[in-house]
C-alpha positions in Angstrom: -9.4 13.4 0.3 -12.7 14.5 1.7 -14.1 12.5 4.5 -17.8 12.3 4.6 -20.0 11.5 7.5 -20.5 7.7 7.0 -23.1 7.1 9.6 -26.5 5.8 8.5 -25.2 4.0 5.4 -25.6 0.5 6.6 -24.5 -1.9 9.3 -21.0 -2.4 8.0 -20.3 1.3 7.5 -21.7 2.2 10.9 -19.4 -0.4 12.5 -16.5 1.1 10.6 -17.4 4.6 11.9 -17.4 3.2 15.5 -14.0 1.6 15.0 -12.5 4.7 13.6 -13.9 6.9 16.4 -12.5 4.5 19.0 -9.2 4.3 17.2 -8.3 7.9 16.4 -10.8 10.0 18.4 -13.7 12.1 17.4 -12.8 13.0 13.8 -15.4 10.7 12.2 -18.2 11.4 14.7 -20.8 14.0 13.7 -19.9 17.3 15.3 -23.4 17.5 16.9 -22.5 14.8 19.4 -19.2 16.5 20.5 -19.3 18.4 23.8 -19.1 22.1 23.2 -15.8 22.4 25.1 -14.3 19.6 23.1 -15.4 21.1 19.8 -13.9 24.5 20.8 -10.6 22.9 21.8 -10.6 21.0 18.5 -11.1 24.3 16.7 -8.3 26.0 18.6 -5.9 23.1 17.8 -6.7 23.3 14.1 -6.1 27.0 14.0 -2.8 26.7 15.8 -1.7 24.0 13.4 -2.7 26.0 10.4 -0.8 29.1 11.7 2.3 27.1 12.4 2.2 25.5 9.0 1.8 28.8 7.3 4.8 30.2 9.1 6.8 27.1 8.2 6.0 27.4 4.5 6.6 31.1 4.4 10.1 30.9 6.0 11.1 27.6 4.5 12.4 26.5 7.8 11.5 22.8 8.0 14.4 20.5 8.3 16.9 23.3 8.3 19.8 23.0 10.9 19.4 25.2 13.9 22.5 27.2 13.2 21.7 27.7 9.5 21.8 31.3 8.2 18.6 30.4 6.3 16.7 30.5 9.5 14.9 33.7 10.3 16.0 34.5 13.9 12.7 35.7 15.1 11.0 32.3 14.5 11.0 30.6 17.9 12.2 27.0 18.4 8.9 25.9 19.7 7.1 27.3 16.7 9.4 25.4 14.3 8.8 22.2 16.4 5.0 22.8 16.1 5.3 23.1 12.4 7.2 19.9 12.1 4.7 18.1 14.3 1.8 19.5 12.3 3.5 18.3 9.1 4.0 14.8 10.4 0.6 14.5 11.9 -1.1 15.8 8.7 0.7 13.0 6.7 -0.4 10.4 9.3 -4.0 11.6 9.1 -4.0 11.5 5.3 -2.7 8.0 5.4 -5.3 6.9 7.9 -8.2 8.4 5.9 -7.0 6.8 2.7 -6.9 3.4 4.5 -10.4 4.0 5.9 -11.7 4.9 2.5 -10.3 1.6 1.1 -12.0 -0.3 3.9 -15.3 1.6 3.3 -15.1 0.5 -0.4 -14.7 -3.2 0.6 -17.1 -3.5 3.5 -20.8 -4.6 3.3 -23.6 -5.2 5.8 -22.6 -8.8 6.4 -20.6 -8.1 9.5 -20.4 -9.8 12.9 -22.0 -8.2 15.9 -18.9 -9.0 17.9 -16.9 -5.9 18.7 -13.3 -5.5 17.4 -10.7 -5.7 20.2 -9.7 -2.2 21.3 -6.0 -3.2 21.6 -6.1 -4.4 18.0 -7.8 -1.2 16.9 -5.2 1.0 18.6 -2.4 -1.0 17.1 -4.0 -1.0 13.7 -4.3 2.8 13.4 -0.9 3.4 14.9 0.6 1.2 12.1 -1.7 2.4 9.3 -0.8 6.0 10.0 2.7 5.3 8.7 1.7 3.7 5.4 2.1 6.1 2.5 2.2 3.8 -0.4 -1.2 3.6 -2.2 -1.1 -0.1 -2.9 -0.2 -0.9 0.7 -2.9 1.4 1.9 -5.4 -0.7 -0.1 -4.0 -3.8 1.7 -4.5 -2.2 5.1 -8.0 -1.2 4.1 -8.8 -4.9 3.3 -7.4 -5.9 6.7 -9.6 -3.4 8.5 -12.7 -4.4 6.5 -12.0 -8.1 7.1 -11.5 -7.6 10.9 -14.8 -5.6 11.1 -16.6 -8.4 9.2 -15.2 -11.1 11.5 -13.1 -10.0 14.5 -10.1 -12.2 15.1 -9.4 -12.7 11.4 -6.1 -10.9 11.6 -4.0 -11.1 14.8 -1.6 -8.6 16.3 1.3 -10.6 14.8 -0.2 -10.2 11.4 -0.3 -6.5 11.8 3.3 -6.4 12.9 4.4 -8.5 9.9 2.3 -6.3 7.5 3.7 -3.1 9.1 7.3 -4.2 8.1 6.4 -5.6 4.7 7.7 -3.7 1.7 5.8 -3.3 -1.6 8.3 -5.7 -3.3 7.8 -8.3 -0.6 4.0 -8.0 -0.7 4.2 -8.5 -4.5 6.3 -11.6 -4.1 3.9 -13.0 -1.5 1.0 -12.3 -3.9 2.6 -14.3 -6.7 3.4 -17.2 -4.3 -0.2 -17.2 -3.1 -1.5 -17.7 -6.7 0.2 -21.1 -6.4 -1.1 -22.2 -3.0 -3.5 -25.0 -2.3 -5.0 -24.5 1.2 -2.0 -23.5 3.3 0.8 -25.0 1.2 2.4 -24.8 -2.2 3.3 -28.1 -4.0 7.0 -28.4 -4.9 7.7 -29.0 -8.6 11.3 -30.0 -7.9 13.4 -31.0 -5.0 14.3 -27.4 -4.1 12.3 -24.4 -2.9 12.6 -22.5 -6.1 9.7 -21.5 -8.3 11.7 -19.3 -10.8 9.4 -20.2 -13.7 6.5 -18.5 -11.8 8.3 -15.4 -10.7 9.4 -16.7 -7.2 13.1 -17.1 -6.6 14.8 -18.9 -3.8 15.9 -15.4 -2.6 12.2 -14.4 -2.4 11.4 -17.5 -0.4 14.2 -16.6 2.1 12.8 -13.0 2.3 9.3 -14.2 2.9 10.5 -16.6 5.5 12.4 -13.8 7.3 9.2 -11.7 7.1 7.3 -14.5 8.9 5.1 -15.5 6.0 6.4 -18.9 5.0 8.5 -21.8 6.5 11.8 -22.1 4.7 12.5 -25.8 5.5 13.0 -27.7 2.3 12.1 -31.1 3.7 8.5 -30.5 4.7 5.7 -32.6 3.2 1.9 -32.6 3.1 0.1 -35.9 3.5 -3.4 -37.0 2.5 -5.3 -39.9 1.2 -6.1 -40.5 -2.5 -8.4 -40.0 -4.2 -9.2 -36.5 -2.9 -10.6 -33.1 -3.9 -8.7 -30.0 -2.9 -9.7 -26.3 -3.4 -7.4 -24.3 -5.6 -7.8 -20.5 -6.3 -11.6 -20.6 -6.7 -11.5 -24.0 -8.5 -11.2 -27.6 -7.5 -8.4 -30.2 -8.0 -9.1 -33.9 -8.2 -6.1 -36.1 -7.3 -5.9 -39.8 -7.8 -3.4 -42.5 -8.4 -2.5 -42.8 -12.1 -3.5 -46.4 -12.2 -7.1 -45.4 -11.1 -9.3 -44.3 -14.0 -12.7 -44.4 -12.3 -13.8 -41.2 -10.7 -16.1 -42.9 -8.2 -13.2 -44.6 -6.5 -14.1 -46.1 -3.1 -12.7 -44.4 0.0 -11.8 -47.9 1.2 -9.2 -48.1 -1.5 -7.7 -44.8 -0.5 -3.9 -44.6 -0.5 -1.9 -42.2 1.7 0.7 -40.1 -0.1 3.2 -37.5 0.9 4.0 -34.5 -1.3 6.9 -32.1 -0.9 5.5 -28.7 -0.1 6.3 -25.2 1.1 4.0 -24.1 4.0 2.6 -20.7 4.9 2.9 -19.7 8.5 -0.2 -18.9 10.5 0.3 -15.2 9.8 0.9 -16.0 6.1 -2.4 -17.9 6.0 -4.2 -14.9 7.5 -2.7 -12.4 5.0 -3.2 -14.8 2.1 -7.0 -14.3 2.5 -6.5 -10.7 1.2 -5.4 -11.9 -2.2 -8.0 -12.5 -4.9 -7.9 -16.0 -6.4 -6.0 -16.4 -9.7 -5.2 -20.0 -10.7 -1.9 -20.7 -12.4 -2.6 -23.7 -14.6 0.9 -23.9 -16.0 2.1 -24.4 -12.4 -0.5 -27.1 -11.7 0.5 -29.0 -14.9 4.1 -28.9 -13.6 2.9 -30.2 -10.2 1.0 -33.0 -12.0 4.1 -33.9 -14.0 6.4 -33.8 -11.0 4.3 -35.9 -8.6 3.0 -38.1 -11.5 6.5 -39.2 -12.2 7.6 -39.6 -8.6 4.4 -40.9 -7.0 2.2 -42.0 -9.9 -0.4 -39.4 -9.1 -2.7 -37.7 -11.6 -4.1 -34.2 -11.1 -7.3 -33.0 -12.8 -9.4 -29.9 -12.7 -12.7 -30.8 -11.1 -16.2 -29.4 -11.2 -18.1 -30.5 -8.1 -21.9 -30.1 -8.1 -23.5 -29.3 -4.7 -20.0 -28.9 -3.3 -20.5 -27.8 0.4 -16.8 -28.5 0.9 -17.2 -31.9 -0.8 -16.6 -35.5 0.4 -19.9 -37.5 0.4 -18.0 -39.5 -2.1 -17.1 -36.3 -4.0 -20.8 -35.6 -4.7 -21.3 -35.3 -8.4 -17.7 -34.8 -9.7 -16.5 -34.2 -13.3 -12.9 -34.1 -14.1 -11.0 -32.4 -17.0 -7.5 -32.1 -18.1 -5.8 -29.1 -16.5 -6.7 -26.1 -18.7 -4.3 -23.7 -20.4 -4.1 -20.2 -19.0 
């Protein structure tokens, strides 16, 4: 992948350039601002690395045991070590540049003037350098873009969790997040299984072990009815089944508890990376489950002039939950 000089292409990209320069050195700075000595040293290192790699390729010596007859005797140990280091570092650099490119594709000029923490920057690039999977590189690019936009969006613990997350675990978390309302997922039964929606109990245990969800089966979320809740880019209106008037008075509000699976603080941070995608089959199952147990009805709602609602739900229209 070719890395272009990104400076001068907008506030967001300029901040990205600055973060990359601080995180991995001078690679992304225009060469004109390098000191002459630094530039010469950089050139020498590149030439040495290229020579070592050419030798390694010619003799096919990488990863061959020291006593192997395949090793050409005149190739010194230090040169073989240099070839190995060059190979590893090249892969790390490619990984970093792919992640940065994904960040550049996501970032815009609406970024905070607050600087990204240097410890966070160092930890980020150390971890991102080890990510070779293309899908996970895109995720790391989103994290970098999000942190540049608003420093503090993703903590060090989030980086550590993400660093150890497999592609399969990330995919399971993505499917679970399609079901979430705020920081929780309604239970549709008395267990923590969502098999019908591609999430097994084993997945829940795995995500819990990864630090993304709480595995306790007896947790509940409590709020007063009627209420409006955000759901995957839409709104849900919840009311007691006996209430048919949308403009219900807050004074008549009834507090209800609903069984739920909760995301951890790290899970909440990483869930922001996932594009909204409502699962209406799931919400109909939620409505049926809590409707039978708690006499609660769930609707899809359109809220005009929403501004995060209340004010007696502004102008609210409710509809039966749509089909996918």
